[in-house]
TIDO-904024 format. One record per residue (C-alpha): residue number from 1; residue in one letter; chain; x, y, z. Coordinates in steps of 0.2 Angstrom, whole numbers, plus 5000, padded with zeros to 4 digits. Layout:
<setors>
SETOR NUM A A X Y Z
...
</setors>
This chain:
<setors>
SETOR 1 M A 5001 5000 5001
SETOR 2 D A 5006 5016 4995
SETOR 3 R A 5010 5031 5005
SETOR 4 I A 5016 5049 5005
SETOR 5 I A 5031 5058 5012
SETOR 6 I A 5032 5074 5014
SETOR 7 R A 5049 5086 5020
SETOR 8 G A 5038 5101 5028
SETOR 9 G A 5044 5118 5031
SETOR 10 N A 5044 5125 5012
SETOR 11 R A 5034 5141 5006
SETOR 12 L A 5023 5135 4992
SETOR 13 Q A 5022 5148 4978
SETOR 14 G A 5017 5147 4960
SETOR 15 R A 5004 5142 4948
SETOR 16 L A 4993 5126 4952
SETOR 17 A A 4976 5121 4940
SETOR 18 I A 4961 5115 4949
SETOR 19 S A 4954 5100 4941
SETOR 20 G A 4936 5097 4937
SETOR 21 A A 4925 5094 4952
SETOR 22 K A 4924 5076 4960
SETOR 23 N A 4907 5079 4967
SETOR 24 A A 4901 5085 4951
SETOR 25 A A 4908 5073 4939
SETOR 26 L A 4899 5060 4951
SETOR 27 T A 4883 5068 4948
SETOR 28 L A 4885 5070 4930
SETOR 29 L A 4891 5053 4925
SETOR 30 P A 4874 5043 4930
SETOR 31 C A 4866 5058 4917
SETOR 32 S A 4873 5047 4902
SETOR 33 L A 4857 5033 4907
SETOR 34 L A 4844 5046 4903
SETOR 35 T A 4848 5046 4886
SETOR 36 D A 4850 5034 4872
SETOR 37 E A 4861 5047 4862
SETOR 38 P A 4881 5050 4868
SETOR 39 L A 4884 5063 4883
SETOR 40 T A 4901 5068 4883
SETOR 41 L A 4909 5077 4898
SETOR 42 T A 4925 5087 4898
SETOR 43 N A 4937 5091 4912
SETOR 44 L A 4932 5075 4921
SETOR 45 P A 4945 5073 4933
SETOR 46 R A 4956 5057 4934
SETOR 47 L A 4950 5050 4951
SETOR 48 A A 4948 5033 4957
SETOR 49 D A 4929 5035 4962
SETOR 50 V A 4927 5041 4943
SETOR 51 D A 4933 5026 4936
SETOR 52 S A 4923 5016 4949
SETOR 53 F A 4908 5026 4943
SETOR 54 G A 4913 5023 4924
SETOR 55 H A 4914 5004 4928
SETOR 56 L A 4897 5003 4937
SETOR 57 L A 4890 5013 4919
SETOR 58 N A 4898 5000 4909
SETOR 59 E A 4890 4986 4920
SETOR 60 L A 4873 4994 4916
SETOR 61 G A 4876 4993 4898
SETOR 62 V A 4884 5010 4894
SETOR 63 S A 4900 5012 4883
SETOR 64 T A 4913 5023 4888
SETOR 65 T A 4926 5030 4879
SETOR 66 V A 4939 5040 4887
SETOR 67 K A 4953 5054 4876
SETOR 68 R A 4964 5065 4881
SETOR 69 G A 4958 5080 4891
SETOR 70 S A 4954 5094 4880
SETOR 71 N A 4959 5107 4895
SETOR 72 G A 4976 5101 4893
SETOR 73 E A 4986 5095 4906
SETOR 74 I A 4973 5090 4919
SETOR 75 G A 4957 5080 4917
SETOR 76 R A 4951 5070 4900
SETOR 77 D A 4935 5069 4892
SETOR 78 M A 4923 5053 4893
SETOR 79 T A 4910 5049 4879
SETOR 80 M A 4897 5037 4886
SETOR 81 K A 4881 5029 4877
SETOR 82 A A 4868 5020 4883
SETOR 83 K A 4859 5012 4867
SETOR 84 V A 4851 5001 4878
SETOR 85 I A 4850 4998 4896
SETOR 86 A A 4856 4982 4897
SETOR 87 S A 4854 4979 4917
SETOR 88 T A 4845 4988 4929
SETOR 89 V A 4856 4980 4944
SETOR 90 A A 4869 4989 4953
SETOR 91 P A 4879 4976 4961
SETOR 92 Y A 4887 4975 4980
SETOR 93 D A 4905 4974 4973
SETOR 94 I A 4905 4991 4964
SETOR 95 V A 4893 5001 4974
SETOR 96 R A 4900 4998 4991
SETOR 97 K A 4916 5006 4987
SETOR 98 M A 4909 5022 4981
SETOR 99 R A 4892 5031 4988
SETOR 100 A A 4890 5040 4975
SETOR 101 S A 4882 5021 4967
SETOR 102 I A 4866 5028 4974
SETOR 103 L A 4863 5042 4961
SETOR 104 V A 4860 5028 4946
SETOR 105 L A 4843 5024 4956
SETOR 106 G A 4833 5037 4950
SETOR 107 P A 4840 5040 4931
SETOR 108 L A 4839 5018 4930
SETOR 109 L A 4820 5022 4937
SETOR 110 A A 4815 5036 4926
SETOR 111 R A 4821 5029 4909
SETOR 112 A A 4820 5009 4912
SETOR 113 G A 4805 5009 4925
SETOR 114 E A 4814 4997 4938
SETOR 115 A A 4830 4999 4948
SETOR 116 K A 4840 4987 4958
SETOR 117 V A 4855 4997 4969
SETOR 118 S A 4865 4990 4982
SETOR 119 L A 4865 5001 4998
SETOR 120 P A 4880 5011 4996
SETOR 121 G A 4896 5014 5004
SETOR 122 G A 4911 5027 5005
SETOR 123 C A 4920 5036 5018
SETOR 124 A A 4916 5031 5037
SETOR 125 I A 4912 5050 5042
SETOR 126 G A 4896 5046 5050
SETOR 127 N A 4878 5040 5046
SETOR 128 R A 4872 5046 5029
SETOR 129 P A 4855 5036 5026
SETOR 130 I A 4845 5034 5010
SETOR 131 D A 4829 5038 5016
SETOR 132 L A 4825 5056 5009
SETOR 133 H A 4831 5048 4992
SETOR 134 L A 4817 5034 4993
SETOR 135 K A 4804 5046 5000
SETOR 136 A A 4806 5058 4985
SETOR 137 L A 4807 5043 4971
SETOR 138 E A 4790 5037 4982
SETOR 139 A A 4781 5054 4977
SETOR 140 L A 4783 5051 4960
SETOR 141 G A 4775 5035 4960
SETOR 142 A A 4789 5024 4962
SETOR 143 E A 4787 5006 4974
SETOR 144 I A 4801 5005 4984
SETOR 145 E A 4808 4988 4995
SETOR 146 L A 4823 4985 5005
SETOR 147 A A 4830 4968 5005
SETOR 148 A A 4845 4958 5006
SETOR 149 G A 4856 4973 5006
SETOR 150 Y A 4848 4981 4990
SETOR 151 V A 4834 4994 4987
SETOR 152 K A 4822 4989 4972
SETOR 153 A A 4812 5002 4964
SETOR 154 T A 4797 5001 4952
SETOR 155 A A 4790 5014 4942
SETOR 156 P A 4773 5013 4940
SETOR 157 A A 4764 5007 4924
SETOR 158 G A 4767 5022 4911
SETOR 159 G A 4780 5029 4920
SETOR 160 L A 4784 5039 4934
SETOR 161 R A 4773 5055 4937
SETOR 162 G A 4777 5072 4943
SETOR 163 G A 4775 5076 4961
SETOR 164 R A 4778 5089 4974
SETOR 165 I A 4792 5084 4985
SETOR 166 G A 4800 5096 5002
SETOR 167 F A 4812 5089 5009
SETOR 168 P A 4814 5091 5028
SETOR 169 V A 4831 5093 5028
SETOR 170 V A 4843 5099 5014
SETOR 171 S A 4851 5084 5006
SETOR 172 V A 4862 5085 4991
SETOR 173 G A 4860 5066 4984
SETOR 174 A A 4842 5066 4987
SETOR 175 T A 4840 5082 4977
SETOR 176 E A 4851 5076 4964
SETOR 177 N A 4840 5058 4962
SETOR 178 A A 4824 5068 4963
SETOR 179 L A 4830 5079 4949
SETOR 180 M A 4837 5065 4938
SETOR 181 A A 4820 5056 4940
SETOR 182 A A 4808 5071 4938
SETOR 183 V A 4815 5076 4920
SETOR 184 L A 4808 5062 4912
SETOR 185 A A 4792 5060 4923
SETOR 186 R A 4774 5065 4916
SETOR 187 G A 4771 5081 4921
SETOR 188 E A 4778 5094 4936
SETOR 189 T A 4787 5091 4949
SETOR 190 V A 4793 5103 4962
SETOR 191 L A 4807 5101 4973
SETOR 192 E A 4806 5111 4990
SETOR 193 N A 4820 5114 5001
SETOR 194 A A 4831 5108 4987
SETOR 195 A A 4850 5107 4991
SETOR 196 R A 4859 5124 4981
SETOR 197 E A 4877 5116 4981
SETOR 198 P A 4886 5123 4965
SETOR 199 E A 4888 5104 4960
SETOR 200 I A 4868 5103 4958
SETOR 201 T A 4868 5118 4947
SETOR 202 D A 4880 5112 4935
SETOR 203 L A 4871 5097 4936
SETOR 204 A A 4854 5106 4930
SETOR 205 R A 4863 5115 4919
SETOR 206 C A 4869 5100 4911
SETOR 207 L A 4852 5091 4909
SETOR 208 V A 4845 5106 4902
SETOR 209 A A 4858 5105 4891
SETOR 210 M A 4851 5087 4886
SETOR 211 G A 4834 5095 4884
SETOR 212 A A 4827 5096 4902
SETOR 213 K A 4814 5110 4906
SETOR 214 I A 4823 5117 4923
SETOR 215 E A 4817 5133 4931
SETOR 216 G A 4825 5140 4947
SETOR 217 I A 4842 5133 4943
SETOR 218 G A 4851 5137 4960
SETOR 219 T A 4839 5141 4971
SETOR 220 E A 4830 5130 4985
SETOR 221 R A 4813 5129 4973
SETOR 222 L A 4816 5119 4957
SETOR 223 T A 4800 5115 4945
SETOR 224 I A 4804 5103 4933
SETOR 225 E A 4792 5098 4919
SETOR 226 G A 4795 5082 4912
SETOR 227 V A 4798 5078 4893
SETOR 228 D A 4797 5062 4883
SETOR 229 R A 4816 5060 4879
SETOR 230 L A 4832 5068 4883
SETOR 231 H A 4846 5070 4869
SETOR 232 G A 4864 5071 4871
SETOR 233 A A 4876 5084 4874
SETOR 234 R A 4892 5089 4878
SETOR 235 Y A 4896 5097 4894
SETOR 236 Q A 4909 5105 4904
SETOR 237 V A 4913 5099 4922
SETOR 238 M A 4916 5113 4936
SETOR 239 S A 4930 5118 4942
SETOR 240 D A 4932 5106 4959
SETOR 241 R A 4929 5121 4975
SETOR 242 I A 4936 5109 4988
SETOR 243 E A 4952 5104 4978
SETOR 244 A A 4952 5123 4976
SETOR 245 G A 4950 5127 4994
SETOR 246 S A 4962 5114 5000
SETOR 247 Y A 4976 5123 4989
SETOR 248 A A 4971 5137 4998
SETOR 249 C A 4974 5130 5013
SETOR 250 A A 4991 5122 5008
SETOR 251 A A 4996 5140 5004
SETOR 252 A A 4990 5150 5019
SETOR 253 I A 4999 5136 5030
SETOR 254 T A 5015 5138 5023
SETOR 255 G A 5014 5157 5021
SETOR 256 G A 5012 5155 5003
SETOR 257 D A 5008 5163 4987
SETOR 258 V A 4998 5151 4974
SETOR 259 E A 4986 5157 4960
SETOR 260 L A 4973 5144 4957
SETOR 261 L A 4969 5141 4940
SETOR 262 G A 4952 5138 4937
SETOR 263 A A 4944 5144 4953
SETOR 264 R A 4927 5152 4956
SETOR 265 I A 4923 5164 4966
SETOR 266 E A 4905 5163 4966
SETOR 267 D A 4907 5144 4972
SETOR 268 M A 4917 5148 4987
SETOR 269 E A 4912 5163 4996
SETOR 270 A A 4909 5156 5013
SETOR 271 I A 4928 5147 5011
SETOR 272 I A 4935 5164 5003
SETOR 273 S A 4928 5173 5019
SETOR 274 G A 4935 5160 5033
SETOR 275 L A 4953 5162 5025
SETOR 276 R A 4952 5181 5024
SETOR 277 T A 4946 5181 5042
SETOR 278 A A 4962 5171 5047
SETOR 279 G A 4970 5185 5039
SETOR 280 V A 4974 5179 5020
SETOR 281 T A 4974 5190 5005
SETOR 282 V A 4963 5182 4992
SETOR 283 T A 4960 5192 4977
SETOR 284 E A 4952 5185 4958
SETOR 285 T A 4964 5184 4942
SETOR 286 G A 4961 5183 4926
SETOR 287 E A 4960 5164 4928
SETOR 288 G A 4958 5161 4944
SETOR 289 L A 4961 5167 4962
SETOR 290 R A 4977 5171 4970
SETOR 291 I A 4980 5166 4988
SETOR 292 I A 4995 5175 5000
SETOR 293 A A 4998 5173 5016
SETOR 294 D A 5013 5182 5024
SETOR 295 G A 5009 5184 5042
SETOR 296 K A 5003 5174 5058
SETOR 297 L A 4985 5166 5055
SETOR 298 G A 4971 5171 5065
SETOR 299 P A 4960 5161 5075
SETOR 300 L A 4942 5157 5068
SETOR 301 T A 4926 5151 5073
SETOR 302 L A 4915 5141 5060
SETOR 303 S A 4901 5129 5059
SETOR 304 T A 4897 5118 5045
SETOR 305 A A 4881 5119 5036
SETOR 306 P A 4874 5118 5018
SETOR 307 F A 4879 5128 5004
SETOR 308 P A 4879 5142 5005
SETOR 309 A A 4888 5141 5022
SETOR 310 F A 4904 5134 5025
SETOR 311 P A 4906 5117 5018
SETOR 312 T A 4910 5099 5030
SETOR 313 D A 4922 5096 5015
SETOR 314 M A 4933 5109 5021
SETOR 315 Q A 4932 5108 5039
SETOR 316 A A 4946 5095 5042
SETOR 317 Q A 4959 5105 5030
SETOR 318 F A 4954 5122 5039
SETOR 319 M A 4957 5114 5056
SETOR 320 S A 4975 5109 5050
SETOR 321 M A 4978 5127 5045
SETOR 322 L A 4971 5135 5062
SETOR 323 A A 4983 5122 5071
SETOR 324 L A 4995 5135 5067
SETOR 325 A A 4986 5151 5071
SETOR 326 D A 4988 5164 5083
SETOR 327 G A 4974 5158 5096
SETOR 328 A A 4958 5148 5099
SETOR 329 S A 4947 5141 5085
SETOR 330 V A 4930 5133 5087
SETOR 331 L A 4925 5122 5074
SETOR 332 T A 4907 5115 5074
SETOR 333 E A 4903 5099 5064
SETOR 334 T A 4882 5100 5060
SETOR 335 I A 4883 5088 5044
SETOR 336 F A 4891 5072 5050
SETOR 337 E A 4894 5064 5067
SETOR 338 N A 4910 5055 5065
SETOR 339 R A 4921 5067 5056
SETOR 340 Y A 4934 5073 5068
SETOR 341 M A 4943 5055 5064
SETOR 342 H A 4959 5067 5061
SETOR 343 V A 4960 5075 5075
SETOR 344 P A 4971 5062 5085
SETOR 345 E A 4983 5061 5069
SETOR 346 L A 4986 5078 5071
SETOR 347 A A 4988 5078 5088
SETOR 348 R A 5003 5064 5084
SETOR 349 M A 5011 5079 5075
SETOR 350 G A 5009 5092 5091
SETOR 351 A A 4992 5099 5087
SETOR 352 D A 4981 5105 5103
SETOR 353 I A 4963 5101 5098
SETOR 354 Q A 4949 5096 5111
SETOR 355 V A 4934 5090 5106
SETOR 356 H A 4917 5091 5114
SETOR 357 G A 4902 5083 5105
SETOR 358 R A 4903 5091 5087
SETOR 359 T A 4914 5104 5092
SETOR 360 A A 4932 5104 5091
SETOR 361 V A 4941 5118 5100
SETOR 362 V A 4961 5121 5092
SETOR 363 R A 4973 5130 5101
SETOR 364 G A 4987 5136 5089
SETOR 365 V A 5002 5131 5092
SETOR 366 D A 5020 5137 5087
SETOR 367 H A 5024 5125 5076
SETOR 368 L A 5021 5106 5070
SETOR 369 I A 5032 5091 5069
SETOR 370 G A 5032 5077 5056
SETOR 371 A A 5028 5060 5061
SETOR 372 E A 5020 5044 5055
SETOR 373 V A 5000 5046 5053
SETOR 374 M A 4986 5037 5046
SETOR 375 A A 4972 5042 5035
SETOR 376 T A 4956 5039 5038
SETOR 377 D A 4944 5047 5025
SETOR 378 L A 4946 5058 5010
SETOR 379 R A 4946 5076 5017
SETOR 380 A A 4954 5070 5033
SETOR 381 S A 4970 5062 5022
SETOR 382 M A 4971 5081 5015
SETOR 383 S A 4971 5089 5031
SETOR 384 L A 4987 5078 5036
SETOR 385 I A 4994 5083 5020
SETOR 386 L A 4993 5099 5026
SETOR 387 A A 5000 5098 5042
SETOR 388 G A 5015 5089 5035
SETOR 389 L A 5018 5105 5021
SETOR 390 A A 5021 5116 5038
SETOR 391 A A 5027 5104 5048
SETOR 392 R A 5047 5103 5056
SETOR 393 G A 5056 5085 5049
SETOR 394 E A 5047 5072 5039
SETOR 395 T A 5031 5066 5039
SETOR 396 K A 5023 5050 5032
SETOR 397 V A 5005 5047 5029
SETOR 398 H A 4999 5030 5026
SETOR 399 R A 4982 5024 5018
SETOR 400 V A 4982 5037 5006
SETOR 401 Y A 4972 5027 4993
SETOR 402 H A 4958 5039 5001
SETOR 403 L A 4967 5053 4992
SETOR 404 D A 4967 5045 4975
SETOR 405 R A 4945 5047 4977
SETOR 406 G A 4946 5066 4978
SETOR 407 Y A 4963 5074 4970
SETOR 408 E A 4970 5072 4954
SETOR 409 R A 4990 5071 4954
SETOR 410 L A 4992 5078 4970
SETOR 411 E A 5011 5076 4973
SETOR 412 E A 5015 5080 4958
SETOR 413 K A 5003 5098 4959
SETOR 414 L A 5012 5101 4974
SETOR 415 S A 5028 5096 4970
SETOR 416 A A 5028 5110 4956
SETOR 417 I A 5024 5125 4966
SETOR 418 G A 5041 5120 4979
SETOR 419 A A 5033 5105 4989
SETOR 420 D A 5046 5091 4994
SETOR 421 I A 5032 5076 4992
SETOR 422 E A 5034 5062 4985
SETOR 423 R A 5023 5046 4984
SETOR 424 V A 5030 5028 4987
SETOR 425 G A 5026 5011 4989
SETOR 426 N A 5028 5000 5004
SETOR 427 D A 5044 4987 5005
</setors>
């Protein structure tokens, strides 16, 4: 199993290209199931999760062709064609590796009238039930059965029908599944209290490019008028706001000066607000965002919440950054109940962090010390990389396969802007 070795203390400086968004890509890929015509996604990140989703689509009868990315040095282009749905079963051996696999449920149900999808896996960061997904599909007329670790969904005769879906709490995945199912349902569907994440806006825009009729894009109320069929399209995946935020933290924690090419300020306002409050300079450039940190970082009080508030996917990275701030920071995690697994590992490096339920108090220390640490999930892995970049001495991060799920060519990108970092295999 690979590990990453970092010799910390280097100031990061230069230009770094931000890849296509992992969370957007995993939402856009199942759109290929909604049409018998080709769907081409450009700027698709080269990630383990994207590869796994491609394999799942192949199992369902989707042909996939991958080409060198038209975006240059990062990403790739993938053309998918589901002329026929060869199978409506998403098997356990694929779905268990990646929670996003549940997003084939809505498209399969809408186009084929049935779906059987294994209950999902993914990072062990807390309880993430799919009950809201299922209730949304039931509101469109689907019959749902849970048995032997699978969700079996069946559409009524004549297909799904429009309905009104009011989510009791904001759910990104449930909004995505409901939206994809509704575009082929008969009549009008209204989604109330829909998630507003930029990745959902990206999904809606892709569906519109395929012929869907959607109003209210970017708001908490989406109105969808079902159509008989969708056609093919060519669509560019949005840039990854979480990757951009992570590398912004890398610049901040090393006192660096880094331009993030392709980063979009409108997708990252809460992240940027936090950086600026901590004393980091963030400015727009013609090609992205420039991050400059030339002084001691200040403490923050942050609470994670659905977009447009501070994202849970950036909590661990900010915690590493704030471990070196001048003062005490308070972070509250409201989304996942088990997302502080990186805290003991940061403590091994000298961080002073106390967890009380869903709140963590981070008291800044003068410096961190390199150590051997173990990654527990995707974003926790990145938090350890960030700590290693700033730590004195050598840090070895084990179980880095988590990183391959969400960060494209991480070592290459960081090396190019001054980090002393390498990936090695175990002896």
